[in-house]
C-alpha positions in Angstrom: 16.6 -23.4 -13.9 16.7 -20.4 -11.4 19.6 -22.0 -9.7 21.4 -22.5 -13.0 21.0 -19.1 -14.2 22.1 -17.6 -10.7 25.2 -19.8 -11.0 26.1 -18.4 -14.5 25.2 -14.8 -13.2 27.8 -15.3 -10.5 30.3 -16.7 -12.9 29.8 -13.6 -15.4 30.3 -11.2 -12.4 33.2 -12.9 -11.3 34.7 -13.0 -14.8 34.2 -9.4 -15.4 35.4 -8.3 -12.1 38.6 -10.3 -12.7 39.1 -8.5 -16.2 38.5 -5.3 -14.8 41.1 -5.9 -11.9 43.7 -6.8 -14.5 42.8 -3.8 -16.7 43.1 -1.5 -13.6 46.5 -3.0 -12.6 47.8 -2.3 -16.0 46.5 1.1 -16.1 48.5 2.1 -12.8 51.9 1.4 -14.6 55.2 2.0 -12.8 57.5 -0.4 -11.0 56.1 -2.3 -8.0 58.1 -2.8 -4.9 59.1 -6.4 -4.1 56.5 -6.6 -1.4 53.9 -5.1 -3.6 54.9 -7.5 -6.4 54.7 -10.6 -4.3 51.4 -9.5 -3.1 50.1 -9.0 -6.6 51.4 -12.4 -7.6 49.6 -14.0 -4.5 46.3 -12.1 -5.6 46.7 -13.3 -9.3 47.4 -16.8 -8.2 44.1 -16.9 -6.0 42.2 -15.5 -8.9 43.7 -18.2 -11.2 42.6 -21.0 -8.6 39.2 -19.4 -8.1 38.7 -19.2 -11.9 39.7 -22.9 -12.2 37.5 -24.2 -9.5 34.3 -22.3 -11.0 35.3 -23.7 -14.6 35.4 -27.2 -13.2 32.1 -26.6 -11.3 30.6 -25.6 -14.6 31.9 -28.6 -16.5 30.5 -30.9 -13.8 26.9 -29.1 -13.9 27.0 -29.6 -17.8 27.8 -33.2 -17.4 24.9 -33.8 -15.0 22.6 -32.2 -17.4 23.6 -34.6 -20.2 21.9 -38.0 -20.3 23.8 -40.9 -21.8 21.9 -43.2 -24.2 21.5 -45.8 -21.9 19.7 -43.6 -19.6 17.5 -42.3 -22.3 16.5 -45.9 -23.5 13.4 -47.3 -21.8 14.4 -51.0 -22.2 17.0 -50.5 -19.3 17.5 -51.7 -16.6 17.1 -55.4 -17.7 16.5 -57.8 -15.0 17.8 -61.5 -15.0 14.3 -63.0 -15.3 13.6 -61.0 -18.6 17.1 -61.3 -19.8 16.7 -64.3 -22.4 13.4 -63.2 -24.1 14.7 -59.4 -24.1 18.0 -60.5 -25.8 16.1 -62.9 -28.1 13.8 -60.2 -29.4 16.5 -57.6 -29.7 18.7 -60.2 -31.7 16.0 -60.7 -34.3 15.5 -56.9 -34.6 19.2 -56.1 -34.7 20.9 -58.5 -37.1 24.3 -57.0 -37.2 27.4 -59.2 -36.8 30.5 -56.9 -37.4 31.9 -54.3 -35.1 35.1 -52.1 -35.3 37.0 -51.3 -32.1 38.9 -48.0 -32.6 42.0 -47.3 -30.4 45.1 -44.9 -30.6 46.9 -47.7 -31.9 44.5 -48.6 -34.8 41.4 -50.5 -35.5 40.3 -54.1 -34.7 37.4 -55.5 -36.6 35.3 -58.5 -35.2 33.0 -60.9 -36.6 30.3 -61.9 -34.1 29.0 -65.5 -34.5 25.1 -66.0 -35.1 25.2 -69.5 -33.2 25.9 -67.4 -29.9 22.8 -65.4 -30.1 22.5 -64.1 -26.6 26.0 -62.9 -26.6 25.9 -61.4 -30.0 22.7 -59.4 -29.2 23.9 -58.3 -25.8 27.1 -56.9 -27.3 25.4 -55.2 -30.2 23.1 -53.8 -27.7 25.8 -52.3 -25.9 27.5 -50.8 -29.0 24.4 -49.2 -30.1 24.1 -47.5 -26.7 27.5 -46.4 -26.5 28.6 -48.1 -23.3 32.0 -49.0 -24.5 32.9 -45.6 -25.7 33.8 -44.6 -22.1 35.8 -47.9 -21.7 39.4 -49.1 -21.8 41.4 -52.2 -22.6 41.8 -52.5 -18.8 43.8 -55.8 -18.8 47.1 -56.5 -20.7 48.4 -60.1 -20.2 51.1 -60.4 -23.0 51.0 -63.7 -24.6 47.7 -64.7 -23.0 44.8 -62.1 -23.5 43.9 -58.3 -23.6 40.8 -57.5 -21.9 38.3 -54.6 -22.4 34.9 -53.2 -21.2 35.9 -51.6 -18.0 37.1 -48.3 -16.7 37.9 -46.3 -13.5 35.5 -43.7 -14.2 32.1 -42.7 -12.8 30.4 -42.9 -16.1 31.0 -46.7 -16.5 30.1 -47.5 -13.1 26.7 -45.6 -13.6 26.1 -47.0 -16.9 26.6 -50.7 -15.6 24.0 -49.9 -12.9 21.7 -48.4 -15.5 21.9 -51.5 -18.0 21.0 -54.0 -15.1 22.5 -56.5 -12.9 22.4 -59.8 -14.9 24.5 -62.4 -16.3 24.4 -63.9 -19.7 24.0 -67.9 -19.6 27.0 -69.8 -21.2 26.6 -70.7 -25.1 29.2 -73.6 -25.1 27.2 -75.8 -27.3 28.2 -73.6 -30.4 31.6 -75.4 -29.9 33.9 -72.3 -30.5 37.4 -72.8 -29.2 39.8 -70.2 -27.9 42.3 -70.0 -30.7 44.5 -67.0 -31.6 42.3 -64.0 -32.1 39.2 -65.4 -30.5 36.6 -63.0 -29.0 35.4 -64.4 -25.7 33.2 -63.3 -22.8 34.9 -62.5 -19.4 33.1 -63.8 -16.4 33.0 -63.5 -12.6 34.8 -66.4 -10.9 32.8 -66.5 -7.6 29.6 -68.0 -6.9 29.4 -68.8 -11.0 29.0 -72.4 -11.1 27.0 -72.0 -14.4 30.0 -70.2 -15.9 27.8 -67.3 -17.0 29.3 -64.5 -18.7 29.7 -60.8 -17.7 27.7 -58.6 -20.1 30.2 -55.8 -20.0 33.8 -57.4 -20.5 35.3 -59.3 -23.5 38.9 -60.4 -24.2 40.8 -61.4 -27.3 43.2 -64.3 -27.2 46.9 -63.2 -27.8 48.4 -67.0 -27.3 49.3 -68.1 -31.0 48.9 -71.7 -29.7 45.6 -70.7 -28.4 44.3 -71.1 -24.8 42.5 -74.5 -24.7 42.3 -74.3 -20.9 39.5 -71.7 -21.4 37.4 -73.8 -23.6 34.0 -74.7 -22.0 34.9 -72.1 -19.2 34.3 -68.9 -21.1 32.0 -68.3 -24.2 33.8 -67.5 -27.4 31.3 -65.4 -29.4 33.3 -63.8 -32.2 36.7 -63.6 -34.0 39.2 -60.9 -34.8 39.1 -60.7 -38.7 41.3 -57.8 -39.1 43.7 -55.7 -36.8 45.6 -58.5 -34.9 48.5 -56.4 -35.4 46.8 -53.6 -33.4 45.8 -56.1 -30.7 49.6 -57.0 -30.6 50.6 -53.5 -30.1 48.1 -53.2 -27.1 49.7 -56.4 -25.7 52.9 -54.5 -25.4 51.9 -51.6 -23.5 53.3 -51.1 -19.8 51.2 -52.2 -17.1 51.1 -52.0 -13.4 51.0 -55.1 -10.9 47.2 -55.6 -11.6 47.8 -55.8 -15.4 46.1 -52.5 -15.8 47.8 -50.4 -18.4 49.7 -47.4 -17.0 48.6 -45.2 -19.8 44.7 -46.0 -20.5 44.0 -47.6 -23.7 40.6 -46.0 -24.6 38.2 -47.4 -27.0 35.2 -46.4 -29.2 33.1 -49.3 -30.8 31.0 -48.8 -34.0 28.6 -51.1 -36.0 30.0 -52.1 -39.5 27.1 -54.3 -40.9 
């Protein structure tokens, strides 16, 4: 607390000193010589840079003092050995099946399937703990899929670590196929013979003929019921070589019912 107060005090001193300097300069009046003007401009530039640095530092300290919902929740981290009973119980206590993905292009509404209970419970859990609200649609492959749930920021990396290092067992027995608009789980391809799902990333099928080669390889656990026109807009954004959009497509996800 003392360090924080000291830091604020330093900021206030520097702020008022800066204001006083500017006021004094204006009171002097008169026309400055080219050399004096250049020196004054250099001094003003240094002051602006200093003020900017202290403002960024102040914002950084404010972020450190603010805990995410995931950090505040005692259920995290979840370990692999306790995953199935944890998600099973969470699913019983949280019965919601409809969510809305909000983007700058519009909204996408998704119906989650009850017969993929582990995937549904995991997704609802992450939505309620605001994991996705710091992530993007980070992969765009036109005519194939748009994929979300990742981001190149520190809060996403930290949140993943806080949630836990686990994979969701596949739920292929439900029999859902990768048709246009299907909502499916991404997975890690390496050392994953069981085809277990990533808990953090999902994709929407954009091929109007479907992607049958993904059946029994990724778990489909929902369906877009409104907003495929929005998904199509996202599918047209410009990307780099890695299929990551040049301009981030940020998202917020909320529970409907």
